[in-house]
N, C-alpha and C positions, 0 to 999 in steps of 0.2 A: 654787453653793450658798452659799458664804461671803457673796457679795454679797446674796443674798436674805435671809439671816439678819441681815446688817447693816441692810438696809432695814427689816426687821421691827422690829429693835431701835430704829432711828431713829424709826419711827412710834410705837411704844409710849412711847419717851422723850418725844417731843414731846407726846403726848396726856397723859401723866402730869404733865409739868411745866406744861403750860398749865392743867390743873385745879388743880395745887398752888399756882399763883400767885394764885388767887382766894381772898382771905381775907374771910370774912363773919363777922359777929357775929349770933348767933341768940338773941334774947331770949325766944322762945317755942318751944323745940325740940319736934319731934314726939316722941311717946312711943315707948318700945321696942315697945309693942303695935301702934302705928300702923305703924312701920317693918316689923315682922314681917308685918303684914297685907299691906303693899305687896309684900313679897318673895314671900309666898304667892300673891297675885294675879298677879304677873308670872311666876310659876313659874320662879324663878331657875335652878334646876338644869337644866331643859330649855332655858332661854335660853342658859345657858353652854355646854351641849352643842351647841346649834344654831350658836352663834357659833363655837365651836371647829371644828365640821365645815365651816362656811362658809369660815372662814379657810383650813382645810386644802385645800378644793377650789379656792379662789381662787389659792393660792400654788403649787400643784403644777405647773401649766403653765409658770410662770416657772422653777421649779427644773429641770424637764426641759429647757427651752430652754437654761438655763445649762450643764447637764451636756453637752448636745449641742455647745455652743460649745467646751467643754474637750476633748471626745472626739467629733469630728465623725462618725466612722464607728461610733458606738455601736450595738450590736446591740439588737434588741428585748428580748433576755434581760437586757442591761445596764440598759436603761431600766426594765424590770420590777423589777429588783433595787433600783434607786434609788427607785422608787415605793414598794416594800415597806419599804425602810429609812426613808423619809420617813413612811409610815403608822405604822410602829412607833414612831418618835420622837414623833409627835404623840399616839399612844395613851399612851405613857409620860408625856408632859408632862401630859396631861389627868388621868391617874390621880394625879399628884402634888398636884392641887388638891383639897382637902377642901371639899365644898359646905357642910358645917356651919361650917367656919372662914370661908368666904366670906360666908355668911349673917350670922355674928357681926360681921364687919367691915362689911358693908353696913348692918346695923342702926345701928352707931355713926356711919357716914358719913351716913346718912339723918337721924339725929337732929341731927347737926352742922349740916347745910345746910337741912333742911326745917323749916318752922314747922308747928305743929299744923294750921293752916288749909290749908296747902299739902298736907300729908299727907292730910287729909280729902278735898281735891279730887282728889288722885291715886287714892285709894281709890275715890272715886265714879266717876272716869273708867275705871279698870281693871275695875271691877265692871259697867260698862255694856256693851251689845252692841258699841258702837263701840270701846271700849277693848280688849275681847277680840279683835275683828277686827284692831285694830292690832297686838296681840301676836302673832297668828298670822302676820301679814305681815312683822313686824319682822326676823326672821332672813333671809328671802328678800331683803328690801330691803338689809340689811347685806351679804349675800353679793354681791349685784349691785353695790353701791357699791365693795366691796373689789376685785371683778374689774375695775371701771372705773378705779380709782385705781392699782392695782399696776403696770400698764405704765408710766404716767407717772412714778410714784415710782421704778421700776427705772431708767428712762432718766435721771432726775435724779441718782440715786445713782451710776450709772455715770459720768456726766459729772463730778460732784463728785469721785468717786474718782480719775478721771484727772487732774483739776486738782490734787488733793492730792498724788498720786504725782509729778507734774511738779514741784510746789513742793518736795517732799522731795528730789528729785534735785538741784534748784538748791542747796538748803541743804547737801546732802552734798558737792556739788562745791565750794561756797564754803569749807567747813571742811576739805576734804581738800587744797585748793590753798594755803590760808593756814595758816601755823603758828599754833597756839592761843596766845593771849596770856593770862597769868594775870590 
């Protein structure tokens, strides 16, 4: 479970830092009304809920697999308890997010990065039948992508974790064998 949580943290960190590195100047920012309209059209609350549920479903098999590695003879009751604990943790995490707060943050972010014409185009797209179809399919596509990516990410994280642990052992040996110099 610890590795799964580390992998999730790594993915989130990389996603946030890659977006944070993009610095743009916006001379004609979207209005707060435009940003709020986009949020309304994309139905942010249900999108957040769908994304959360998709992540939860995508990560559960990896968590169970990790638990079975740590406890190979795990009974169905133990696996059921791990699943229930995971479900409870996810429910608690989702409750801690205020959609009003999220919407306020998203309005500011949309204004920072979207121009008025881009906001108008987004509103036009999400108001169209194609845009609404895209929104209905987005959570399923995201869940499927997460399910496809997680096994590779898990394997990479495990491999990097082993390399890191080996390197830490080398450092530990080096400093335990040699007296420290001031």
